[in-house]
N, C-alpha and C positions, 0 to 999 in steps of 0.2 A: 458402472462404475465400475474401475480395479482397485485395491489396496491402495496402491503410491498416488493415486490420482485421489482418492478419498482422502486420505492424509496430507496431501498436498492443500485441496481444499480446506480442511480442517484449519491449519496453521495461516493462510492466507485470511479465513476468517477473524482470526485468534488474533492474527495481528492488526485488521483494520480495526478492529473493535475495542484496543486499548489503547488508553491516550497515551499521546507524544514523550520523547520522554524529555524535550522542552515543558511538556504540560506539567511532566512529576516531578523538575527539574524546580518550577514554580511551587508545585504545591508544598515539596519538600521546603525551602524559602522560608515561606510563610508557618513553616510548623518550627523553624530554625529561631525565627524572630520569635516566637510563644516560649520556648522553653533550652533550645538547644543540646537538644540530647544530643550522646556524642553518637550515636548509631544511625540517625537523623543525614547527622554532620557527614558520615561516609558514606552517605547515601546520594547525598547530594552531591558528594565531587565526584564519586562515581558518572553521576547523571549528566556531570559537567566534563568530562573525559571527551577530547575530540573523536577517539573513536569511537567510543561512547553513542553519539552523538552522529556519527559517519555509518554508523550501522543499523543503526531504530531508522536511520531517511532509507540506507539502501533496501530493507527489507518495505519498509512500505509504499516502497518507490515498485520493489517489483510483484508486493500484492495489487498494487493500481494495477500496473500495466495488466500481468496476468486480467482480471475482471475486464480492463476492457476489451482483453484481445479474444477471449469470451464472450463480451457482448457484439464486437464483428464478428464474431463464428456463429452466433445466432442471429445475425440479420444477413445473413450470407443464410444459411438455409431458408432463411422466410422469404426471401426476397428473390425472385427468378432475377437471372446475370441478364443483362442488360446483352441485346448486340447491337451494336453498332454499325453492324448493314444492313441493318431491317431497310433504315430509311434512305431514304433516294433522293434527300433532300439535300443528303452529309456533301462539305466540298470537297476536295482533295487537291493540299497544296502541292 
């Protein structure tokens, strides 16, 4: 595994391990209800911005897509390819 692949894997693992922006926003909302700290309010507003939500969802989606791609690739290596011509009972339309 080269440095770029290792770095990408570390980033994807970190993205999947972190809570979503929606979860962060909910936690910040509970904190704001408790003490209304100005810094927490700023963080809540940032987490509520559509662009922040969009970026977070895109990152999580990309990390998930790559994980599925790696699983399919591993499965293909472990499972021999199916030869459609090996079955004499195959009908050709």
